[in-house]
Structure formats: structure tokens, C-alpha cells
N, C-alpha and C positions, 0 to 999 in steps of 0.2 A: 708468782704463786700458781700452782697447778689449776687448770681450769676445772678439774673434777671437784675442787673444793666447793664450787657453786652448786653442784648437783645435790639434790636432797630427796628424801622420801616424803611423799605427800600423804597426809592423813591425820585425822584427829581422834581416831577410835581409841578406846581405853587399852586395847590389846597392843596397839602400836606405841601408844604413850608409855606403857610399861617397858617396852624394848628400848625406847629412847632414854628413859631413866637409868636403865641398866648400863647402857652405853656410856652415858655421862659419868657414871660411877666408876667404871673400870678403865675408861680411856686414859686417865693420867698415870696409871700404874704400868710399870715396865714389866709386864707379864704377857705370856701368850694368851690368846683368846680364840675359842672355837665358835664359829658362827654356823648354826644349823637351820635348814629350811628347805622347803620344796623348791623345785626349779621355778624361776621367775619371781621369787619373793623379794629379791633385792639384797642378796648377801653381799655383793660387791659394794653396794652403797653403804651398807652398815660398816664394812671394813674401812671405807674412806672416812666415814664419820668418826670411827675410832682413832684413825690416824690424825685427822685434823683437829680433834679435841685433845690430842696428847701433847706432850712437850716436844715431840718430834715433828710437829706440823710443818716446819720449814725445811725438813730433810725429805729425801725421796720416798715415794711409796711405789713400789714395783709390784707387778701382778703376773702370775703364771697359772695356767690351767694345766693341772697335773694329769688330766685325763685326755688331753688333746694331742700329746706327742709321746713317742716311744720312750722306754726307760733310758736308753743311751743318750738320746737327745736331751731328755729332761735332766740327766746327770750333768751334762755339759752346760746346759742352759743355767742351772742353779749354781754349780760350783766352778764353772769355767774349765779351761783346759790349757795344757802346755803344748808347745810345738812337738809334733811327732806322736801325740796321744792317740791319733787314729789317722787314717788316710785323709789328706786334705787339711789337716791341722798344721799349718806352717807358721803360726805366730801365736803369741799368748792372747787368750780370750778371757776377759774378766766376766765371771758369772754374776747372776742377780744378787747373790749374797754380798759380793764385794761392792757392787754398784749401789746396793741399798744400805751400806754402812751408815750407822747413826740414824737410819730411817726405819721403814716398815716394809716387810715382804708379805704379800697376800698370796696364799697358796689355795687355789680353788680346786674343787673335786679331789680333796686330799685322800679319799678312800680308795682311789685308783693307784696310789703310789706303791711301788714294788717294796718288798722287804728290805732289799739292799739299801735303797734310798731312804727308807724309814730309818734305818740304823744311822746313816749319815746325818739325817735331819736331827735325830735325837742328840747326836754328839754336838751339833751346832747350838742347839737349845741349851744344853747343859754347860758346855765349856766355851762356846763362841769360837770353835775351831774347826777347820776343814782343810783339805788339800785339793788343788785343782786336779782334774782328770789327767793322769799321766805325770803328775808332779810329785815332788818329795817334800817340798817346803810347806810347813804348817802355817796357815794364815789365820789371823784373829779378826773378828768383826763384832760389831755391836748392832744387832738387828732384832727388831721386835717381829714375832711371827703372829699373823692372824690367818687362821686356816678356816676353810668353809667346806661343807659337804651336805648332800642330801641323803647320805647313807646313815644307817644306825651303827656308829662306830663301836659302841660297847658290844653289840651282837657280833660284828666282824672280829673284834678282839677275842670274844669267847670261842669263836670258830677258828682261831689261829690265823686269820687273814689280815690282822692289824696288830701291831705291837702294843701290849697293854702299858708298858713303861712309857711309850711315846704318847699314848692317849692320856695317861696321867699327867704328863708334862704340859700337853696342849690344853687340857681342860682345867686350867686354873679357874676359868669361868667360861660358861657355855651360854651363848645368846641364841635363843630359839625364836625365829621370825614367824609370826602367825601367818597362815595362808589367807589369801584375799577373801575367801568365803567366810572367814571368821572376823572380817573387818567390813561388815555390810555398810556401815555408815560412811565408809571412805570410797565406795565404788563410784558413786555419781561424781564426787569431787574429782577423783582421778580421771574418770571418763571425760569430764568437761576440760580438764587440763590438757589432755591429749588431743581433744577435738579442737580447742582453740589453737594449739600449735600446728595441727594439720591445716586448719582454715588459713592461718598466716602463710604457711608454706604454698597453699594453692592461690594465694593472692586475694582472698576474701577480705572485705573490710571488717566484718564481724562474724562470729560464729552464731548461727541462727537458733541454736538450742536443740534439745531432744524433746520429742512428744512424750506425753505421759505414758503411752504404751511402751515406748522404747525405754523409758526410765524403769518401768516395771520389769521389762525383759532383761535389762542389765542387772538389776538386783537379784533376779532369779537364776541367772547363769551360774554354774558351779565353778568355773574358772580353775580348771585343774592346772593350767599353765600360769595362773596367778596374774600378777601385774603385767607381765610381758604379753600374755594372751589378751588381756583387756586392751592394752595399747594397740595391738594388731587389729583387733575387732573394731575399735573406734576409728583408727585412722583409715582402715579399709572402708568402713561405712560412710565416713565423711566424703572421702574421695569419690566413691561410686554414687553418692547422692547427687553431688554436682550442682546443687542449687543453693546459693548462699542467702536466698530471700525466704526460704521456707524451712521450718524446723524439720529436723531429720525424723522420719517416721518409719525407717526400716533399718534393721541391723543385718549386716552381712557376716554371719557368724562363721559359716563354712564356705571358703572361697572355692571349694571344689563342687559345690552344689550347682547343678545345671540340668535343664531338661534334656540336654544332648549328651550327657555323660554315658559311657558304655554301659550296656545292660548287665545287670548281675544276676539275671535269671538262672544262668548256668550254675550258680553256687547253691541253688536250692537243693535240699535233701529231704530225707524222710523224718528228720528230727522234729520234735514238737515245736521248737522255736521257729524253724524255717517254714513249717507248714502254714503258719499264720501270715506269711508274706503274700501280698496281693500284687502281682506283676502289672496290673492295670493302673496302679497308683505310683506316683513319684515318691522320692525319698522323703520329702518334707511331709507329705500326707501320711505316709506310714510311720514316721517318727511321731507325728501328732497323735495318731491312733494309739501308739504304745504309751505315750505320755498320759493320755486320757484314761487308758486301762490301768496304769499304775496309780493314778490319783483316785479313781473310783474304787479300786480294790483296797487301797489304804483306808479310805473312808469307811467302806463296808466292814472291814475287819476291826475297825475301831469305833463302831457305833456312830459314825458320822462326826466324830470328834476331830476337828481340824488340827488341833495342837498335837494330839497323839499320832495322827496320820503323818503330819509333818516330820515328827521324830523318826517314824518308821522308815521314811524316805531319805532321811539325813538332810532335811531342809529346815531353815528357820520358818517360823510362822508366817512372816512377811513373804518369804519366797513361795511358800505353799499357796498363800492367798493369790499371789501374782499369777501362778500357774493356773489356778481355778478361773481367774478372770480371763487369762489368755485363751482358754478353751471354752469359755462361756459356761462354766459349771457353777458359778455363783448363783445361789437361788435354788440349786438342786440339793444343796447340803441342808442338814437339819440342826447342826449344832456348831458353835464356835469354840 
């Protein structure tokens, strides 16, 4: 059995539980599924879960990134080719559709697929038929399509950049994965999971844990790169901490941050944003000043009401309180 079957998405938040329920409901059906989510949210893991919960679990699941290779190579990779189809094609090559017969084909970054390939894909979904590149013989396959994207495909379809009929066929059901910032209760559990794995890789007997300040900082980060970004931050921080006997008290969020990095003074201009830069301060100090300014402005404009201020900044109440504690602003506010 494929080792990927043992991989799983970690979390107990209600948002993720709803996704799991939807996956369990649609997995047994022999229909295409579209998985939508920001980068790093785990679209491939959801595709694997759909496959291994289906009746095709013991057949192959093959994966291809539609945005990683050119149109010609993607055509050959998906549908195969015959000898003489192009320079260097000297024997029959079976594409992923043939090799995934009776199984599942996961198409990642589907929004990057060309119009010509979209047409060929539509034909496979509707009739299970295609020809190899340079071939004349029609081949039949039984493949379930799971596609993924971080694009808004309905908008692409309205703008003529994606076939509406293909979108209709792919969207039998659409599973939208929540971003990590909407799964606040899962952040520390995921962080500990990645930290334990990194500790083991480093040869530590145990993971010493995170300090309360680091836990607050983790909950407050926006994680625009989602779980992938969290994993990188945690593994980097454990590795750089280097002490298995003391709890980790510092996060390395930005690996480029250094007192010796090249000066950016030459980027200053007469705009209002850059006029506030202080060349005598380092990056971290200036970011801290900006964060304090945003926090205090949000409080001032909302009569010191932390809940309303948090909404203005796009933060949860807990994240906002963590930022106040981080900058020593607790006690300066007037209302909760």
C-alpha cells in the first residue's frame, strides 16, 4: 500500500472537521472533485484522503502539477505519446491517464492548464477516451479526476480563461480548505507535531516545548503560507535553538533577518510611507514600531474597544490580545 496513505491532516478545529465530513461523504462516489484552497493548506493531502476512502483505494493515485511544466510536456505526460510524435520520441510512452487506470489522477494547479488541454481533459471526463500524442488509436480508461487550485475558477471562466463546461464537470462537488488563520485551535498542535519530528531528526531525546511567549506569537502570526509556512518556521526555530534541555523561547520567522544584511537606505523616497523609516534602527525594531502604530491607531479609532480593533486589523480577539502583550500595551487599553 502507498506510504502516502499514512499521511494525514492534523487538527480538530470545527472548520477542518467540516472538511473531513465532506470528504467522507463524497469519497465513495465515482465523480470528479475540485479541491480549493490557498497555497500550503494541504490540497494534496485532501486528494489522498479522497482516494484512500474510495473504492479505488488499492489502485494507483498519480499526481501532476499542471503549472510546473510546459503545455507540450504536460500533454505528453498526461496522455502519452507514440514513436515519432516529436524529436526524441522513439518508443511508446504511456501517460498518466493510462497508468492511473481504475485509480485516481490528481491534477494540481489546474487553473494553469491551456485551452487545448482543457478540451482533451473534458473529453476524458465525459467519455473516458483520448489518443496519445502523435497517435490515431482511441484509448479507453476509467480514471477518477481530483483537481486542485488556488485560483477562482468561476471568475476565470467568466473571463474566458477557463472552459465553463469543464468547470461544470469538475465541480460535482467543491471542497474548500480553510486557511490556517481560521484554524487557530490547531496551530499549537501542528507546531508541536513539527517540533517533535524535528527534535527526533536532530537526535534529541525529547522536545523541550515552547515558552508561553512563543505560543502566543505562534497564535498571532497570520500564516499566509498556511501549514507549510508554519512547518518551516517551527523546524527552523527548533534547529537554531539547539538546546534540547530548555523550552524554545525564540521563533525564527524570517530567515533573512540579520544585522549584517545589505542596507536598504537607498530605497527611501519622498513618499509618506518611506519618510517614516529610521535608518538607525534595524528591521525588527522598525516592524515593531509599525505594529505598535497599527495597534494603537485601531484602538483609538474604536474607542479602545479591543474586539472592534481586532476586526479592523483582520485579527481574532486572541491574536489581538497577544500582539498587545507582545508590545507591552496591556494595561494601556481602556476596554475589552
